[in-house]
N, C-alpha and C positions, 0 to 999 in steps of 0.2 A: 455771332456767337462762335466760337472758335471750341471745336471739341477734336480729341484723338481718338478715333474709333477705330478697334482692333476685328481684325476678319475680313472675311470681302463684303462688299456690302453691294446688294440688289435693290435696283429703283424700278418703281411701276411702272409697266408697258412704254418702252421708250418708244414707240410710235406716238405717243399723246405728247409729245416735245411742241411740235409745232403749235399743238394748241393750247398747252398752259404758258407759253413765250406771251400771248396776247390774250389771257383770261383775264375775268374780269372782275372785279368786287362787288356779288353780290347781298344787297340785304333785305331780310327775312320782314314780310309784315305779314303773311298770313291772310290777305285780303280773301280768298280765292277759297279753302281750305285748311284744315289743322295738320295733311298730310303732304311731306317733301318728296318729292315725285322729279318724275321729266315733264309734265304736261301743265300742271295747275300753275297757274301765274300767282305765284307767291311771293315773288321777288321783285325788285331795283335794284336798276345799277345805280352806276357812279351817277350819270345823268340824270338819275329820275324815273329811267325809263321802266313800264312793268314788265315782265319775262316770267317765261317758267325756267327752270333751273339750268343751268350750262354747264355738262360736266369738266370737271378743271381748275371751275372758278375758285376765289376764296367765300367760304360765307360768312359773315357776320348777323348778330343778333343783337336787336338793340331793344330799349324801352319799353315798347309795343308787342314784343314778340308772346306767342302763346306760351303758357307755362309747362305744356305736355304738348310734343310734336311727335308724329308715327313716320318711322321712316316705311313706306312701301315697295320703292324701285330701290333698283342697285344704281348708287350715288357716288360720281368721284370727285371729289374735292380738294382743294389745295392746301387750306390750312382752315381754320374755324376760329373765330373772335367773337367774344362779349361783350359788350359795354361794360362800363363800371356801371350805367342804369338800369342795366338789361336783366330782369326775376331769375331768380334759378329754374333752372328748364328741365326738362326729361324727353329723352329721343327713343321713344317707343319703338321694339320690335315691330314693325307690321309688315314683315318677310322681306325688308329691303337690306340693305347694307351700305354701309360709309366705309371706304375705301380713298384712302388719302395719295395721292399721285406728288411726281415730281420731276424734274428734268437732273440732267448729268450735273448741269453748270450750278444747280442752287437744288441739293440733293435732299435739304432737312425740309421736315412738315413741323405747324407749329400749333397747339390746341391753347387761346389765349382767354381764359376766364375770369382777369384781372380780379375781383375778390369776391364772384358771384360763384354758387354752386351749381355742377351739371350733373345728369346722370345718363349715361348709356345704354341702353339695353338693347340696342339694333347691333350686329356683326360690325365690328371696327376691323379695318385692315390696313397695315401701312409697311412697306418693303425699305422705308428710309430711315432715318431717326424722327423719333416723335418727342419735339420737345413739349411739356407742359408747361406751359409760363402762368404767372399771376397766384395769387395767395389762395384762388378758391379753390373748392374740393371739387376732385373729378373722380365719379364712380361710374365701372366700368362691371357690365352684369352678363355679358353675352359668354358663353364658356368655349365659343369658338371664333373669339378674339385671333388676330395675328400680328404680332408687331415684329417681325424681323430683324427690323435696326436697331430696337429696344425702343424703351421707354425713358427719356428725361425728365425729372422732375423738380424745380428748383424751390427750395425756399416755402415748398407748400404741402399740400396732401391729396395721396391718392388712395381710393379705397378700390378695394375687388369684391366679388363676393360669389366667385366661381374659380374651379381651379384653372381652368383655362384664360378667364379675361383676362390678365395681363401677357396671356401670349409664352411663347417659350424664349423671347429674346431677354436680356438683362436690364433690369431697372437701377437705372443710376439714379442713386438717391443724393442731392447737389445739396448744399448749403443744410439749412434745417431742416430739411424737409421729412415726410412721416409717410410711412406707407401703411393702411390697416384692411386686414382681412376681416371683411362682415360674416363672413361665414365659415370658410376654411374647410369644407368638408373633405375636399381632398389637396393633394399637394401641387401647386403653380409649380410649373415648369419653369420657371422667369427664373434669373438668376439674381440677388439683393446686391447691388455694386454700392459699396461705402464710395461716397465721391464727397461727400460735405464731413464737417468735423462733427457734427452733433446730430447720428441718424438714429432713428426711432422705426424697429417694425414691430407692429403689433397685432391683436387679433382680439375684437370685440366679443368677447364671451363665449368663444369659439377656439377649438382647437386647429392650429395652424402648422402645416407642416412646410419645412423651409430644404429645398434640395441643394440648392445653391447658395454662397453667400461671397464676395469678396474684398477687394481693396485696391483703389484706382494706384496707378505707376509711381507714385510716387512714394509707396509703400510706409504712408505717415501711421503712426498709430493712433486709432480714434477709438470711440466707444460706438459700440452697436445696440441702440437699448431696445427693449422687450417689455413693453408695458408702459401706462403713463399712470402717476397720481392713483386717481380711483381706476383709471379704466385698466383692473387686472386680464392677465391674457396668456393660454395656454400656447407654448412653441414648442412642436418636435423639430430636433436639429436631426434630419434624414440629409445629409449632405454626400449624396451619393453622385451626385455632378460629379464628372471627372476632373471641371472645369473649377470646382470649387477651391477656393484661395486662403489664403492668411486671414484673420482679420485682428483687430489691435485688442478689444476687452468687450465681453459682454458684460451688461446694463440690466438687472431686471427689475424694474419696479414694480410698484403694487404689491397689495398685502396678498391677492389671491394668486397673482400670475405663477405659473411655473415652467420647468424644463423638461424636455424627455429628450433622452437622443436614442435614436430609433435608426443602427447601422449607419454606413459611412463614415467618414474621417472628421474629425473637428479639428482644423489647422489654425495654428498660433504663429503670426506672421515673426520675425527675428524680432520685432521691437514690442511682442506682445508686454500689456502690462502684468503687473502680480499683487493681485489676484487674476489670474486670466477670466472667471468669472464672479459678477460680485454684485451686491443687493444694497440697496439705498441704506437700509440698517446695520448691515453690516453681518445680518445672522450668516445661518449657512444651510437654507431651506434644503430637503431633499429633492434631488432629481432623478427622473425614471431613469434607468436602461431596458429597454426592450429584448426582446428574447435573439434579436439583432446584436444585439453588444454594440460598441461604440469602439472607434480608432482613434487616439490621441496622438497626433502629429503636432511637438513644439516647434519643430524649424530652424532651430537656433534659438529657439528662447529660454529662459529657465521661469517657472512661474509656478504657483499654486493653482492647483483648481477652484477651490475658493465655493464650491459645492458639496452637499454631502450625496452621494451615491446610493440611490435605492433601486433593489434590481425588481425587475415584474415575478410578483408570484410566478412557481416554477408550475403550477397547477392551473391551467388554462381551458377554457372553454373551448370543445372541439367540435361538437354535434349538439342541435337541438332538438330533442325524441319529443317532444309534446309541446303543443301549443294551446291555450285554453283562453278565448276572448267574453271578458264580461258580457252578462247583458248590455247592452246600449253603448257598444266598446266604444263607436266611432261617432255618438252622440246625433246620426242622421233622424233620427226619430225626428227633431225639433225640439226636444226638451230633455233634461236631467233623465227622467225616471227610466229606470229604476232607482238608480244614486242616490242616498239621504244627503240634505242638506244640512251643515250645520253651522250657521252664521256668527257664532263665538259673538264677542262684543260688536261685529259689525252688522248689528239688526236692519241698519237702514238701506241695503245695496240687497241686491239679489244674484245669484248665482244662474247662468240658463245656457240654453244651446244657441250658439249664435251661426248665422251662413256666411260666407266667404262676401257677400255683398251688403251685408249690414254696414251701420256706423261704426262699427270698430275698425271694419279695413278702409274705411276714408279718412281720409288727410284734408281739410279747404270741403270737404264734398266730392272729391275726387278718388275714386278705388284704386288701390296699391296693390294689383294682384300679385306684387313676387312676395305680398306676406299670405298669400293665400294657403290652406291648409289641401295637400295634394291627395287625401285621404277623406275623398267622395266631397261634400262641400260644405258640413258642418263640423262642429268643433266644440267644445266646454269654456263655456268664460268663468274661470271661481274668483271672485272676489279676495280682495285683502281678506286676511283672517279667517276663512272659509275653509271647512274640511266636507268632502264629498267622499261617499263611501256607497261600499256596496259586500253583502255576502258572495263570495264565489267558492265554485266547488272545483278540489282538484279531484282528477281521479285514480292520482297513485302517488307514491313517495315518491322524495326525491329532493334534488335541489334546483328549485325555482329563483325564477327571477321576474321582475316587472318590466318590461319594457313599454315606451310613450313615447309621444310626438312632443313637443312642446315648442307653443311656440309666444308672440306678445305683441301687442297695442304697435303700429306703426306713426302714430300721432305720438311726440313727443311731448306734445303737452298733456299726455294719460301715460306719464311711462310704466311701462314694467319694471325699471330700472330698480337693484335691492330684493329682491321678492325670493325668500328659498320656499320649496317645493319639498315637505316631506313625505315620504313615499313608504307607508307601512304594509308589510303582510303577514298575517297572522299574530305572534307575540308581540307585543308590543318594543320587544329586544330586535326586531328584525326592520329596523327602518334604516332606510339611508336616505341623506340630504344632497336634495340638487344643490349643486352652488348657485349663490347670488346671483342674478343675471343683470351685467352690466352695464349693456347698451343693447338696443333694438336689434332683433335679429328674426329672421323667419322661421318657420317650423322645422323642428330637427329632432331628432334620434335622441332619448338617453335613457340611461337602464338603470337598473336598483344593483345591489350584490347579489350575492346567491344566498338563500336562507333555502337552510335543511328540514322540509315540512314533512307531514305526513299526509295520506291521503285524508279527503274529507273536505270539510265545510272548514273558511278561514276569511276574515274580516280585513277586505284592502279600502285604503286608504290614501287620499291626496291632501295634505292640511298645505296651505299658503301663508305664509307670513304675516306679520299684521303691519302696519305704518298708520300715521296719524291723516296721509292724503285720501281725499277719497277720489271713488269714482279710478279705482287701479285695481288690476287684474292680471289672472294670469291665465294663458290659453291651452289648453291640454286635448290630445286627441290619439283616436288609434292604440286605444290602452290595450294590452295583450297580458298573458302569463307565459312563461317558458319552462320547461324543465328541458335540463342539460345533462351532456355527460359532460366531464372536466378529463384530462391526463395531465400526466407532468412532463414539462420539457426541460435540459438543460436552463441555465441561464446566459444568458449571453456574456461573450466575451469582450476583455477589457486588454485594448493591445495599444500600447505605446512606442509613438515610431519618431523617426528624426533627431537631431541632432538637438541639445539639450537638454533640460529638466522640468519634471513633472513631477508635484507633490500632490499626494491626496490620503487626507486623512479622514478613517470613521470607515473607511471601505468594509464592508461585509460581503461574502461571495463564497461561494461554491462554484464557480465557474471558473473558465481559464483566463489566465493572466501571462498575458507574454509582450517581451521588452525587446524588442529589435533592436533598436539601437537607443544612443542617448541613457539619460538617467529616470528611470520610476523609484520615487521616495515613496514607501507606506508608513504611514504614524499610526499609533494607535488602533489598529484593524485586526480582525479576524477572518483568516483564510481556511477553512474548514470543508475539507477534501479537495483543496485547490488543486488544479497542475498550475505551476507557474514555471514558466520557457525563460530563459535567459541566454538569448543567442550570444555570436559574436560580436565584439560591438555594445553591446548592452550593458545595462548596470541596477540590477536588485538591490536599495539601500532599506534596511526595516527598522525602525523604530518602536519598542514598546509595542511588539506585535505577535499575535497570539495565532501558531501554525498550530492544525490540529489535522492528522490523519491528510496530511497535504503531501505533495512531490514536487520537488523544487528541482530542475534540470539546468546544468548551468553549462553551458559548451565552453569550446575552449576560446578565448579571446573574450569570453563573457564574465562580468565581474557579482559576485554576494555581497553586499557589508550588512555587518551586524553588530548596530549603534543601539546604546544605551540611552533611556531617558524618551521621553518624547517627542523631541526636536523643535520645539516652540524655540523659536527665535525670541530672547529678549531685547534684543537691540530695536530702536525704532528705526525705520528706516533706511536698514542695514544695507539695503544696496544702492544707496541715493535716487532713489527712483520715483519719490512723493514730489521732486519739485521739478514744476514742467520747464523745463530748459531747451535752448538751440544753440549748438557753437560751445563756446565756452564762457561761463557764467562768471565772472567775478564776484568776489565776497568778499566784504571788510572785515579785517577782524573785529573781533566782538560779537557778532553774526555768522549766520551759518548756515546751512542745509536743515530742512527739517528734521530737528531732534539732536542737533547737533551743534558744537561752538569754535570755531576758528580763533586763531590767536599767534602774533608772533614773540620770539623770542627775542630780538634783537632789532635794531631800525632798519632790515633790509626793504627794500622799498619792492620785490619782486612780488606779483600778485598771486592768489590763489583763491581756490574756491570750485566748482564741479563742471564737469563737461562732458559731452555725448560722443562717441562714436565718429571717427572724423574730424571733429573739431581744428583747428587752426593748432589748436598743441597736441593733437593723436594725429593728422593728417598721416603724417608716416608709421605710426602705430602707435604702442600697442592696445587692441580692442578687447575690452573685456568681451565675454560671454555671457554675463550675468544681468542682462538688462543691455539698456545703451550707457548708464550712466555713472560716474565714477567723481569720487573725490580729488582733488589737484594738491599735492602738498608739495612747498618748496624747502630747502632747507631752512635750519632753524625756525621750525612752524609746529605749530600742534593743533591737533584735530579732537576734541573730546563730547564726554557724552556721560552724563550721568543716570543708570542703570539699577531697575528695584528687582530684586532677587526674592521670591516667595517664600523661599526655603532653607535652610542650614543645609550643605552640600556640596557635592562635586559636580564644576559645571565645565565645560569646554567651549573654549573660545577658538576663535577662528578666521582668518579675514585671506582675501586675496590681496598682493601686492605686484604693481607691473611698474614698467619706468618707462618716461619718455625715451622715444627713439633718437637717441644721438643727444649732444650736450654735455657727453659724460653722465647722463641723469642715475645712471647704476652709481656712482659715489657717493649719493647722499644717505647716509645711514639711516636709519629706520629703527625705532623700538616703540612696543606697544608695552604700555604698563597697568597694570589694575592696581588701583586703590594705591600708588606711589612704587609698584614693586616690578621692575620686568618683568614681563614673564616670556616675551617674543622679539624676532628681530629679525632683519634680509640678510642677516650673517654678512659675509665681504664677497658679494659678486664682484667679477672683474672684467662683465662687460654686460651690454643691454639685457634685459633679461624680461622674457614676457610674464602676466598675470601667473605667478605660483600661489600656493595657500600655506599657511602657518597656523600652526596648532598648538595650544598651550590648555591643561586642567589647571583650573584655579580651587582651593577650598575656599565658598563664600558661605557666609552668614546671612540670614535674613536681614534686609533692609536694602540701602541706598549705598551702590559702591561706583567709581569712575574709573572708565576705561580713556586713558588717553593716549592716541598714537604721537608719537616727536620725533623728530626729525634734527638731527648736528647739522653742523657748518660743514661747509664743503667749497672748496676753492672753484664751484662752476659759476656759469652763469645760464640761464635760462633753462636750468634743469627741472626738473620735476618728477613726483614720484606718482602711480597710482594708488588707491586706496578702493577695495571695492567687497560686497557680499560678506560684510562685519556679520558673527553670530556670537552669541553668548546661549547655549542651550543645557540642562541637567542634564544629568547620566543616573538620574534616580528613575527607575522603571527599567525592565531589563524585558528580552526577549522572552517569548517563552514556544520552543520547540516539541509540539507532544505528537508521538504518534509518527512522526513524519519521515519520509526518505528524502535527504540531501544527494543528489546522482553528480558530481562535479566529471567531466573531464579533464584528463591532462592538458594543461595551458588557460584553468579556467582560475580565476582569481577568487580566493575567500580574503576578505578584509576586514578583519576584526576591531575594529572600533568598540569593546566592550570595556567598559571599568573594571566590572563585576566577573568574574572567571565564570565560563559557562563549563557545565559539566554536562556529558552526552552519555546516556546508558548506554545508546545503541550505537549503529555506527554509520558512517558513511560510506559510500561507494567511489572510488575514483574508477572510469574507463570500466564500470559494470563488476568489479573489486571491492571487497569490504576492507576499510581501513582501519584500524584501532591503534590508541594512545594518544599523543601529544598533536599539535599540529604542525611538528616535524616529520612525525608519518605521511603527514598530506604532504607536505615536502620534498619527501622522499619517492611520491608516488607521482608526482608531476604537477600537483598541484602549486599556484602561485598564492603564498601566504604573506598579507603585509597587516600594517597595524601593529600594535602595541600590547591588545589583550588576549587574554589566556583562555585556552580551550583544553579539554583533557574529554578523551574519548571512549568510553567505558568498556564491558566485554558487551559483543554483538550481542543483541538481542530481538536482533529484526526491527525496534521502533527506535527513537532518539525522543529522547527525553530528559528535559532540563529538571536537574535535582535542587539546585539552586534557584 
């Protein structure tokens, strides 16, 4: 196996090299005990000699292996393998550890599970790259594991249950491999690196915080999947690791899956797909932004966010001032009393208090300590459809919440998946529904919303949803009530960095919005009390957005663009990224890329089609910055699309066009026709030219219209034009600026792309000085005004108000 590994590689104990060169493969028999140690004769070598473990050997487990083995000494091993007939194994933590050792000549270690599953609770350490082979599931459970050389998994599944289980090295996900977090109570330090074509990162029923992601050196755009089918998960992208890299596209699966942004930088690779985040059903679920905010670095990509941003409530809990424990709050009495039990329609089963060593915590009659409650030794088993309740007395009025621990049965034969728990305190309106459990997990903390309650008696109840399956239940423990103090905190900032553009729709915030460089396009949004900073080299585009009491600061070299309409592109596959191509893909006349149709106007035999940056036809230039793919047109060819317009009105059509470097490509005449009428052309260039944008406004009625790019004859061979980023957007709907301050610096650009005139009752400041009049007044003050939109600045009244 050949691997390119970045950085310094440290192998374990160079002094063991002589030992490893002659190490045996030892086969587990378990004849003396179920302990993996240095004394018991539980092994045979390749010649059948019985022995104790010899450090530095390769460990092999076969069909006769114990299902549970306790690691009681500090073991050094070369590799670990399980045969195809081996049962699923568990290596428990008996106070020892497993350290993989290797020599300089062969610095890679292996865990071969074939199709079998294995769980390791003992501490694992490996300085070299550790390669997990086979399709079996490897579950890591020790919080102090150390994988300095990283973990390589190939077409397999890796599960981990604590923040330190995968160590601090990278996890390389090769092929169609999967990483699942079973608990995710804290952030793993590992970096999840896309090394395959269809990777998936999921969290089984709990929150996983990802500090770092990456892509391999080939920089190929790939999808990073989160959740899978019914396995909904919650993932917080806290990309605070400085080595966090770009990524092709995030793909959110599962109806219950969710994203959170928690500080750090979300980086797109230059080849990032559009939209950057997407979901299976095409919807735009809300993604939380914590008070730490989020930075989007498009790194040369041009993409849409693809998700609606939802900010944390600015009122947050800052202190718990009182705690009330209901009677028998942790069920240590061995019964539910005084909790009342309502069985509903499930009268054949009884809820109860059980202990950690009860049958509920056993699989095949073997205990699963990992699933034990840590709040004493007992917990409540609440059957499907049952409700437990009691009256509690609150000593004072205030904001109260219910906090509790919830667990589940480890045996998948009696699953707890799919059950919701509705927690009610006081009035039935004070109810919080815990999300349906998607898979097995150990006891974890859950909490309700805050309820405003008075002092005195209130009813507290836990209701488990019902199911037609029997013997199913939810585990509850450590129930308490907390009175909380809250305080107002500012919303987290949104910062746009990197070349390229990012489009965000339905943004509602009063927090900081900053554009350091590249373009941030904001559509159909509300910025209320927001401070917006546009730095030199940055650009902010506003489509149909309402600014209320906002301050927009534009530095010299920065650009503010005001556009009409909602910015929705009616063109299908306008950037030609929907077709997964590499190099130059020739397309026959009568067909075309998604949404388009190619045709030839004469008998020319020159090919046409689509290509990606750096293909044979664009090896010397020019490269588009809008994705990677462009259409390729030769002389006497046409590229067309029928577009459906939703309503009568004025629409803006625009496109990028460039020429192939050399071959006199610039001589090919290009015209854009809408319903047979020419609206834009590439003019008469006299030399090769990089991508430039042409724009026109057209008056269209509701219904179908035909757009045609047409080239004419040119006495050239092998010449080609590139077409990209074709847009058709409505200009109906204007930006609303109410009670704002536009503070421009001399050298800033105001790009007026508005079809309807903008009348401002207030003023604009340039270098801190108020400016009145028309756009010419801004020009005289040193602002660069572009576009053909009209603006009139009325008498200075301290505010900016759109009258129209």
